[in-house]
DSSP file (Angstrom, degrees, kcal/mol; ACC not computed):
  #  RESIDUE AA STRUCTURE BP1 BP2  ACC     N-H-->O    O-->H-N    N-H-->O    O-->H-N    TCO  KAPPA ALPHA  PHI   PSI    X-CA   Y-CA   Z-CA
    1    1 A M              0   0    0      0, 0.0     0, 0.0     0, 0.0     0, 0.0   0.000 360.0 360.0 360.0 148.1  194.7  164.3   21.1
    2    2 A N        -     0   0    0      2,-0.1     3,-0.1     1,-0.1     0, 0.0   0.247 360.0 -94.6 -96.8  18.6  191.7  165.7   19.3
    3    3 A G  S    S+     0   0    0      1,-0.3     2,-0.2     0, 0.0    -1,-0.1   0.169  85.6 127.9  98.0 -24.2  191.9  169.4   20.5
    4    4 A E        -     0   0    0      1,-0.1    -1,-0.3     3,-0.0     2,-0.1  -0.479  62.2-116.0 -75.9 140.8  189.5  168.9   23.4
    5    5 A R        -     0   0    0     -2,-0.2    -1,-0.1    -3,-0.1     3,-0.1  -0.432  31.6-104.7 -73.0 145.8  190.6  170.0   26.9
    6    6 A E        -     0   0    0     -2,-0.1    -1,-0.1     1,-0.1    36,-0.0  -0.571  45.2-106.3 -66.6 127.8  191.0  167.4   29.6
    7    7 A P        -     0   0    0      0, 0.0     2,-0.2     0, 0.0    -1,-0.1  -0.320  33.6-124.3 -56.1 140.2  188.0  167.6   32.0
    8    8 A E        -     0   0    0      1,-0.1    -3,-0.0    -3,-0.1     0, 0.0  -0.554  31.6 -94.1 -84.3 152.2  188.8  169.2   35.3
    9    9 A S        -     0   0    0     -2,-0.2    -1,-0.1     1,-0.1    35,-0.0  -0.433  22.2-140.9 -64.9 136.8  188.1  167.3   38.5
   10   10 A P        +     0   0    0      0, 0.0    -1,-0.1     0, 0.0     2,-0.1   0.396  57.3 130.8 -76.0   4.5  184.9  168.1   40.1
   11   11 A C        +     0   0    0      1,-0.1     4,-0.1     2,-0.1    15,-0.0  -0.355  31.9 179.4 -64.4 131.2  186.3  168.0   43.5
   12   12 A I        -     0   0    0     -2,-0.1    -1,-0.1     2,-0.1     3,-0.1   0.035  55.4-104.2-118.6  18.5  185.5  171.1   45.8
   13   13 A S  S    S+     0   0    0      1,-0.1     2,-0.4     0, 0.0    -2,-0.1   0.803  89.0 118.9  56.5  39.1  187.5  169.8   48.8
   14   14 A V        +     0   0    0      2,-0.0     2,-1.1     9,-0.0    11,-0.7  -0.759  42.7 178.3-122.5  83.0  184.4  168.7   50.7
   15   15 A C        +     0   0    0     -2,-0.4     2,-0.3    10,-0.1     8,-0.0  -0.751  21.6 129.7 -99.5 100.8  185.2  165.0   50.9
   16   16 A L        -     0   0    0     -2,-1.1     8,-2.9     6,-0.0     2,-0.3  -0.955  44.0-143.5-145.4 123.7  182.7  163.1   52.8
   17   17 A L  B     -A   23   0A   0     -2,-0.3     6,-0.2     6,-0.2     2,-0.1  -0.716  15.3-142.4 -92.6 142.2  181.1  159.9   51.5
   18   18 A D    >   -     0   0    0      4,-2.0     3,-2.0    -2,-0.3    -1,-0.1  -0.142  44.7 -76.2 -87.7-172.2  177.3  159.2   52.3
   19   19 A E  T 3  S+     0   0    0      1,-0.3    -2,-0.0     2,-0.1    -1,-0.0   0.717 134.2  51.4 -63.6 -22.4  175.8  155.8   53.0
   20   20 A Q  T 3  S-     0   0    0      2,-0.2    -1,-0.3     9,-0.0     3,-0.1   0.140 120.0-107.8 -95.3  15.5  176.0  154.9   49.3
   21   21 A D  S <  S+     0   0    0     -3,-2.0     9,-2.0     1,-0.2     2,-0.4   0.891  74.6 139.9  53.6  46.1  179.6  155.8   49.1
   22   22 A I  B     -B   29   0B   0      7,-0.2    -4,-2.0     8,-0.1     7,-0.2  -0.982  58.2-115.5-118.7 129.7  178.9  159.0   47.0
   23   23 A C  B  >  -A   17   0A   0      5,-2.7     4,-1.4    -2,-0.4    -6,-0.2  -0.411  13.7-148.4 -66.6 129.0  180.9  162.1   47.9
   24   24 A V  T  4 S+     0   0    0     -8,-2.9    -1,-0.2    -2,-0.2    -9,-0.1   0.658  95.4  50.2 -72.0 -16.8  178.5  164.8   49.2
   25   25 A G  T  4 S+     0   0    0    -11,-0.7    -1,-0.2    -9,-0.3   -10,-0.1   0.870 129.7   9.6 -87.3 -46.5  180.9  167.5   47.7
   26   26 A C  T  4 S-     0   0    0    -12,-0.2    -2,-0.2     2,-0.2    29,-0.1   0.515  89.7-125.7-119.4 -13.1  181.4  166.3   44.1
   27   27 A Y     <  +     0   0    0     -4,-1.4     2,-0.3     1,-0.3    27,-0.2   0.688  62.9 136.5  73.6  15.7  178.8  163.5   43.7
   28   28 A R        -     0   0    0      1,-0.1    -5,-2.7    26,-0.1    -1,-0.3  -0.699  55.4-117.6 -85.0 146.5  181.4  161.0   42.5
   29   29 A S  B  >  -B   22   0B   0     -2,-0.3     4,-2.3    -7,-0.2    -7,-0.2  -0.348  29.3-104.7 -69.0 161.5  181.4  157.5   43.9
   30   30 A A  H  > S+     0   0    0     -9,-2.0     4,-2.0     1,-0.2     5,-0.1   0.935 124.8  48.6 -47.7 -49.1  184.3  156.2   45.9
   31   31 A E  H  > S+     0   0    0      1,-0.2     4,-2.0   -10,-0.2    -1,-0.2   0.855 109.3  51.0 -64.3 -36.9  185.2  154.1   42.8
   32   32 A E  H  > S+     0   0    0      2,-0.2     4,-2.2     1,-0.2    -1,-0.2   0.894 108.8  51.7 -72.9 -38.6  185.0  157.1   40.4
   33   33 A I  H  < S+     0   0    0     -4,-2.3     4,-0.5     2,-0.2    -2,-0.2   0.927 114.7  43.5 -59.9 -43.9  187.2  159.2   42.7
   34   34 A T  H  < S+     0   0    0     -4,-2.0     3,-0.5    -5,-0.2     4,-0.3   0.874 117.1  46.9 -68.4 -39.9  189.8  156.3   42.7
   35   35 A D  H >X S+     0   0    0     -4,-2.0     3,-1.6     1,-0.2     4,-0.8   0.765  90.7  84.3 -78.5 -28.5  189.5  155.8   38.9
   36   36 A W  G >< S+     0   0    0     -4,-2.2     3,-0.9     1,-0.3    -1,-0.2   0.796  83.4  56.9 -43.1 -47.4  189.7  159.5   38.1
   37   37 A F  G 34 S+     0   0    0     -4,-0.5    -1,-0.3    -3,-0.5    -2,-0.1   0.758 115.5  35.3 -65.3 -28.4  193.5  159.7   38.0
   38   38 A M  G <4 S+     0   0    0     -3,-1.6    -1,-0.3    -4,-0.3    -2,-0.2   0.408  93.9 110.7-107.7   1.5  193.8  157.0   35.4
   39   39 A A    <<  -     0   0    0     -3,-0.9     2,-0.1    -4,-0.8    -3,-0.0  -0.489  63.5-130.7 -76.0 141.8  190.7  157.8   33.3
   40   40 A D     >  -     0   0    0     -2,-0.2     4,-2.3     1,-0.1     3,-0.4  -0.441  36.8 -88.1 -84.0 171.5  191.1  159.1   30.0
   41   41 A A  H  > S+     0   0    0      1,-0.3     4,-2.7     2,-0.2     5,-0.2   0.838 127.3  51.1 -43.9 -52.7  189.2  162.3   28.8
   42   42 A A  H  > S+     0   0    0      1,-0.2     4,-1.7     2,-0.2    -1,-0.3   0.904 111.2  47.7 -56.4 -50.6  186.2  160.2   27.5
   43   43 A E  H  > S+     0   0    0     -3,-0.4     4,-2.4     2,-0.2    -1,-0.2   0.862 108.4  55.1 -62.7 -37.9  185.9  158.4   30.8
   44   44 A K  H  X S+     0   0    0     -4,-2.3     4,-3.1     1,-0.2    -2,-0.2   0.952 106.4  51.0 -58.1 -51.7  186.1  161.6   32.7
   45   45 A R  H  X S+     0   0    0     -4,-2.7     4,-2.5     1,-0.2    -1,-0.2   0.864 108.6  51.1 -57.5 -32.9  183.3  163.0   30.8
   46   46 A E  H  X S+     0   0    0     -4,-1.7     4,-1.9     2,-0.2    -1,-0.2   0.959 110.0  49.9 -69.7 -41.9  181.1  160.0   31.5
   47   47 A I  H  X S+     0   0    0     -4,-2.4     4,-2.5     1,-0.2    -2,-0.2   0.915 110.8  50.5 -64.7 -40.7  181.9  160.2   35.3
   48   48 A L  H  X S+     0   0    0     -4,-3.1     4,-2.5     2,-0.2    -1,-0.2   0.911 106.7  54.1 -57.1 -42.1  181.0  163.9   35.2
   49   49 A A  H  X S+     0   0    0     -4,-2.5     4,-1.8     1,-0.2    -1,-0.2   0.856 109.1  47.6 -58.1 -37.4  177.8  163.1   33.5
   50   50 A R  H  X S+     0   0    0     -4,-1.9     4,-2.3     2,-0.2    -2,-0.2   0.906 111.2  51.7 -71.7 -40.5  176.9  160.7   36.2
   51   51 A C  H  X S+     0   0    0     -4,-2.5     4,-2.9     1,-0.2    -2,-0.2   0.912 107.9  51.7 -56.9 -45.0  177.8  163.2   38.8
   52   52 A S  H  X S+     0   0    0     -4,-2.5     4,-2.7     2,-0.2     5,-0.2   0.928 110.9  48.2 -53.5 -53.0  175.6  165.8   37.1
   53   53 A A  H  X S+     0   0    0     -4,-1.8     4,-2.2     1,-0.2    -2,-0.2   0.922 113.0  47.2 -59.0 -47.2  172.7  163.3   37.2
   54   54 A R  H  X S+     0   0    0     -4,-2.3     4,-2.0     1,-0.2    -1,-0.2   0.912 111.6  50.8 -62.3 -45.6  173.2  162.5   40.9
   55   55 A R  H  X S+     0   0    0     -4,-2.9     4,-1.9     1,-0.2    -2,-0.2   0.939 111.5  48.5 -57.1 -48.0  173.5  166.2   41.8
   56   56 A D  H  X S+     0   0    0     -4,-2.7     4,-0.6     1,-0.2    -2,-0.2   0.878 112.6  48.3 -60.7 -42.3  170.1  166.9   39.9
   57   57 A A  H  < S+     0   0    0     -4,-2.2    -1,-0.2    -5,-0.2    -2,-0.2   0.812 112.0  49.0 -70.5 -31.4  168.4  164.1   41.7
   58   58 A A  H  < S+     0   0    0     -4,-2.0    -2,-0.2     1,-0.2    -1,-0.2   0.774 110.1  50.5 -74.7 -31.3  169.7  165.2   45.0
   59   59 A E  H  < S+     0   0    0     -4,-1.9    -1,-0.2    -5,-0.2    -2,-0.2   0.494  81.4 113.0 -95.1  -0.8  168.6  168.8   44.6
   60   60 A K  S  < S-     0   0    0     -4,-0.6     2,-0.2    -3,-0.2    -3,-0.0  -0.459  78.6-107.0 -68.9 144.7  165.0  168.2   43.6
   61   61 A V        -     0   0    0     -2,-0.1     2,-0.6     1,-0.1    -1,-0.1  -0.510  34.2-149.4 -69.5 132.0  162.5  169.3   46.0
   62   62 A K        -     0   0    0     -2,-0.2     2,-0.3    -3,-0.0    -1,-0.1  -0.926   8.3-159.5-117.8 116.2  160.9  166.2   47.7
   63   63 A L              0   0    0     -2,-0.6    -2,-0.0     1,-0.1     0, 0.0  -0.605 360.0 360.0 -89.6 141.0  157.4  166.5   48.8
   64   64 A R              0   0    0     -2,-0.3    -1,-0.1     0, 0.0    -2,-0.0   0.482 360.0 360.0 -76.4 360.0  155.9  164.2   51.5
């Protein structure tokens, strides 16, 4: 191990998948949630980056 801490799960115990199979609580896909337990630290960081991008996209103000 290179001294970096293992990324913590983004789960906030609000487990509900939307129409695209994305959790409305943590913004992981159903596949990412399943893969999380077997993912190494680098893969977890990649998942977290995708979650962050999804959260940012979802929180932008959408004007008509």
